[in-house]
Steps between C-alpha positions, in 0.01 A plus 500: 500500500185408694438524868321165498826335353722687756281352778515150348888546468515591878290198586752275312780663698331447829447136421864466402621657832278280695634202311859613565431517868373132495826391342750666734651288784334617828856522646581774242371801697677748304343385166150457657516842656615670170232333282231552767592861542469550124172312482351684793583836350374396159160389642447825676600711212288306252181509718549873553551556128177310423312702760629826360471437122303188413199468740382869488467476125357149515216628734414765236500280191447145622192296531611187688640201307486124538463402868525851642369534858120575461550538121602867520810714455454627854485144623815390313685823625388466854618130503841607342557770773405246767749253346778763499422559871518132567834476314647788687400336822644170385832661406515674829438161674820355337696757677405350844723206438873438463597456136542138390307342788207272444256773630652752262471262202152426587410877519663563171276216356194659643591834336554310172145345539336834559697664211426209262121505574496875444692487176273237355196696581646828375607327165152365443306802627650852505765445220236342278247774575751771425612340170135484405411863586804723498643637179850405405618854529394520858657167572827635365496817689425321829784255428744786461387631843491161656859417380635838609351454848640154541852615376480803733422274802727203422596470863142491619217717642352520851229230502164646608173301509204670346137491584338351181163685524691843551733409216214437261308809609809719443599351166171394342 
């Protein structure tokens, strides 16, 4: 078990849930509400788990990979925390609209865009960086903690935006 693979698996599930939402009839409010509730909780728990277990260790071991912001591990981490904040804000914006309306569907689409951009960057940057620099034993130990946290918080966590610079200072 490897935390980088668990993160990739979560990304696949996020893509799957967004895809399911796109295929539900907008009149089926019950189904849309159920799937959106699951996705919203999943996104919050996933981001929190990354911020607790993955990014602090990446800051200690990473060097910045591929197109990392400013070419550093701090840059790629700051960008990821900012992305998580943007995603939390996009998810919160969905709640302003009645489920199934055009505005709601558009807001869900915007959250999907924010999430998709973040996942692509994270897959090219942080995950690559971590696979290059973290020993397999550490990746396994973090995977266990990551999986346990997600299982323990299956119904969600309270979403809290974080200041990227303070986050890096506290975890670097």
